[in-house]
C-alpha positions as CSV (number, residue, x, y, z in Angstrom):
1,X,113.6,72.3,125.1
2,X,111.2,75.2,124.5
3,X,112.3,77.9,122.1
4,X,113.2,81.2,123.7
5,X,110.7,84.0,123.1
6,X,113.2,86.0,121.2
7,X,113.7,83.2,118.7
8,X,109.9,82.8,118.2
9,X,109.5,86.5,117.7
10,X,112.4,86.5,115.2
11,X,110.8,83.6,113.3
12,X,107.4,85.3,113.2
13,X,109.0,88.5,111.9
14,X,110.9,86.5,109.2
15,X,107.7,84.8,108.1
16,X,105.7,88.0,108.1
17,X,108.4,89.7,105.9
18,X,108.3,86.8,103.5
19,X,104.5,86.9,103.4
20,X,104.4,90.7,102.8
21,X,106.7,90.4,99.7
22,X,104.7,87.5,98.2
23,X,104.3,86.4,94.6
24,X,103.2,88.5,91.7
25,X,99.5,88.0,90.9
26,X,98.6,88.6,87.2
27,X,96.1,91.3,86.3
28,X,94.4,89.1,83.7
29,X,93.8,85.4,83.0
30,X,91.6,83.1,81.1
31,X,90.7,80.9,84.1
32,X,90.8,81.3,87.8
33,X,93.8,79.0,87.9
34,X,95.8,81.6,86.0
35,X,95.7,83.7,89.2
36,X,97.1,81.0,91.4
37,X,100.9,81.2,91.7
38,X,103.1,78.1,91.6
39,X,103.1,76.4,95.0
40,X,99.7,78.0,96.0
41,X,96.2,76.5,96.0
42,X,92.6,77.7,96.1
43,X,91.0,76.9,99.5
44,X,87.6,78.8,99.2
45,X,85.7,80.5,96.4
46,X,82.3,82.0,95.6
47,X,80.7,83.1,92.3
48,X,78.1,85.7,91.5
49,X,77.6,89.1,89.8
50,X,79.4,91.7,91.8
51,X,79.6,94.6,89.4
52,X,76.1,94.4,87.9
53,X,77.1,93.4,84.4
54,X,75.2,90.0,84.7
55,X,78.5,88.0,84.5
56,X,79.6,85.5,87.1
57,X,82.5,87.1,89.0
58,X,84.7,85.1,91.4
59,X,85.9,85.8,94.9
60,X,88.5,83.3,96.1
61,X,91.0,82.7,98.8
62,X,94.4,81.2,97.9
63,X,97.0,79.8,100.2
64,X,100.7,79.2,100.0
65,X,101.9,75.6,100.5
66,X,105.5,76.4,101.3
67,X,106.9,73.8,103.8
68,X,109.1,76.5,105.3
69,X,106.0,78.1,106.8
70,X,105.1,74.9,108.7
71,X,106.5,75.4,112.2
72,X,106.9,73.0,115.1
73,X,105.0,74.0,118.2
74,X,106.2,72.7,121.6
75,X,103.5,74.4,123.6
76,X,99.8,73.7,123.8
77,X,97.8,73.5,120.6
78,X,98.7,71.8,117.3
79,X,102.1,70.2,117.1
80,X,102.6,71.7,113.6
81,X,101.5,75.3,112.9
82,X,100.7,76.2,109.3
83,X,101.6,79.9,109.0
84,X,101.3,80.0,105.2
85,X,99.7,83.3,104.0
86,X,96.3,83.5,102.4
87,X,95.2,86.1,99.9
88,X,91.7,87.3,99.0
89,X,91.2,87.8,95.3
90,X,88.2,89.2,93.5
91,X,88.0,88.6,89.8
92,X,85.7,90.3,87.4
93,X,84.5,88.2,84.5
94,X,85.0,89.6,81.0
95,X,85.0,88.4,77.4
96,X,88.6,87.1,77.6
97,X,88.3,85.5,81.0
98,X,88.9,87.4,84.2
99,X,90.4,90.7,85.4
100,X,91.9,91.0,88.9
101,X,89.9,93.8,90.6
102,X,91.0,93.4,94.2
103,X,93.9,91.7,96.0
104,X,94.0,91.8,99.8
105,X,96.9,90.1,101.5
106,X,96.1,90.9,105.1
107,X,92.4,90.2,105.7
108,X,92.3,86.4,105.7
109,X,94.2,84.8,108.6
110,X,96.5,81.8,108.2
111,X,95.4,78.4,109.3
112,X,97.3,78.8,112.6
113,X,98.8,81.6,114.7
114,X,102.2,81.4,116.3
115,X,101.1,83.8,119.1
116,X,97.9,81.8,119.7
117,X,98.7,78.2,118.9
118,X,95.4,77.0,120.4
119,X,93.4,79.1,117.9
120,X,91.5,76.9,115.4
121,X,91.4,78.0,111.8
122,X,89.0,80.9,111.7
123,X,88.2,80.4,108.0
124,X,87.7,76.7,108.0
125,X,85.5,76.7,111.1
126,X,83.1,79.3,109.5
127,X,80.4,79.1,106.9
128,X,81.7,79.4,103.3
129,X,81.9,82.9,101.8
130,X,79.0,83.7,99.4
131,X,77.8,86.2,96.9
132,X,74.1,87.1,97.0
133,X,72.4,90.0,95.2
134,X,75.8,91.6,94.5
135,X,77.0,91.4,98.1
136,X,80.1,89.4,99.1
137,X,79.8,87.8,102.6
138,X,83.0,86.6,104.3
139,X,82.7,84.7,107.6
140,X,85.1,83.8,110.4
141,X,84.5,81.6,113.4
142,X,87.1,81.9,116.2
143,X,87.6,79.6,119.2
144,X,90.5,78.1,121.1
145,X,91.1,74.5,122.0
146,X,93.0,75.7,125.1
147,X,93.7,79.0,127.0
148,X,90.3,80.7,126.4
149,X,86.6,80.0,126.7
150,X,85.7,82.7,124.2
151,X,84.0,81.9,120.9
152,X,82.8,84.3,118.2
153,X,81.3,84.4,114.7
154,X,81.8,87.3,112.4
155,X,80.3,88.2,109.0
156,X,81.6,91.0,106.8
157,X,79.3,92.1,104.0
158,X,81.0,94.0,101.1
159,X,79.6,95.7,98.0
160,X,81.2,97.1,94.9
161,X,80.5,100.8,94.5
162,X,82.5,103.8,93.4
163,X,85.1,101.5,91.8
164,X,86.0,99.7,95.1
165,X,84.7,97.2,97.6
166,X,83.4,98.7,100.8
167,X,82.0,97.3,104.0
168,X,78.2,97.8,104.2
169,X,77.4,95.4,107.0
170,X,79.0,93.7,109.9
171,X,77.6,91.0,112.3
172,X,79.2,89.7,115.5
173,X,78.0,86.8,117.7
174,X,80.1,86.1,120.7
175,X,79.9,84.0,123.9
176,X,81.9,82.3,126.5
177,X,81.7,78.5,127.0
178,X,82.1,78.7,130.7
179,X,79.4,81.3,131.3
180,X,77.1,81.0,128.3
181,X,76.0,84.6,127.9
182,X,75.5,85.6,124.3
183,X,76.0,89.1,122.8
184,X,75.0,89.8,119.2
185,X,76.0,93.0,117.3
186,X,74.7,94.0,113.9
187,X,75.9,97.1,112.1
188,X,74.4,98.6,108.9
189,X,76.9,101.1,107.6
190,X,74.5,102.3,104.9
191,X,71.8,103.4,107.4
192,X,74.2,104.2,110.2
193,X,72.3,101.9,112.6
194,X,73.7,99.5,115.2
195,X,71.8,96.9,117.2
196,X,73.0,95.0,120.2
197,X,71.1,92.0,121.6
198,X,71.8,90.5,125.0
199,X,70.0,88.1,127.4
200,X,70.4,84.9,125.3
201,X,72.1,81.8,126.8
202,X,74.4,79.4,125.1
203,X,73.3,76.3,127.1
204,X,70.0,77.0,129.0
205,X,66.5,77.4,127.6
206,X,66.1,81.1,126.8
207,X,63.7,83.3,128.7
208,X,62.4,85.6,126.0
209,X,61.6,88.2,128.6
210,X,65.3,88.6,129.3
211,X,66.3,89.1,125.7
212,X,66.8,92.8,124.9
213,X,67.8,94.6,121.8
214,X,69.0,98.2,121.8
215,X,69.5,100.5,118.8
216,X,71.9,103.4,118.4
217,X,73.1,105.6,115.6
218,X,76.7,105.5,114.5
219,X,78.8,107.9,112.5
220,X,79.8,106.6,109.1
221,X,81.5,109.5,107.4
222,X,83.2,107.2,105.0
223,X,82.6,103.5,104.3
224,X,85.5,101.2,105.1
225,X,87.5,100.1,102.1
226,X,88.2,96.4,101.7
227,X,91.8,97.3,101.1
228,X,92.0,98.6,104.7
229,X,90.6,95.5,106.3
230,X,93.2,93.4,108.3
231,X,93.3,90.5,110.6
232,X,92.8,90.5,113.5
233,X,89.6,92.5,112.9
234,X,89.0,95.7,114.9
235,X,85.5,96.8,114.0
236,X,84.3,99.1,116.8
237,X,81.4,101.5,116.5
């Protein structure tokens, strides 16, 4: 028997409340493991100098492993949905170990989604996050095993300035598996420029004469703070 919608909504609300409360993350630690609460695990990490002090800082994603957040799904998609929360932590290296600089509890999606059970893990399907020349790149790849032909890849580029991490670049690649048209968007928030490329095909040989890139200026009165980034992402310029 399928669960009534009201029950599913109530379950989702209860899990969301539990996730928002969450464990206490320490402000300092000797190793990265000191920042991982009991019952949690590291699922992704990247190292590199983020604050220009020539020390190897760490960005990592941790995930809860609570069995209470594994939910049976009686519809299409995975039979068991892992709704455990994931946190993004950015640790600055110092002489004693590490200092917690940033904690974001809402930007990294859980492995599964109760409202879209066919959605594959956006983090696991994407390239690993990385740190290059002081810029942290976080990638997501979204597609559904049922219910939608849409696929997309996103990259968020973040830099530490003015004592916070801000979004300096955003790339979006999206297509539909039934049509095959590709749209690519790239935004440089530092220059205020946005490019949109169309005319590429997912399956057919591309006719370069049909590929077009248009440029436009965007208003960036204030750079987006990492603290304000949430999932699902709504970057529109």
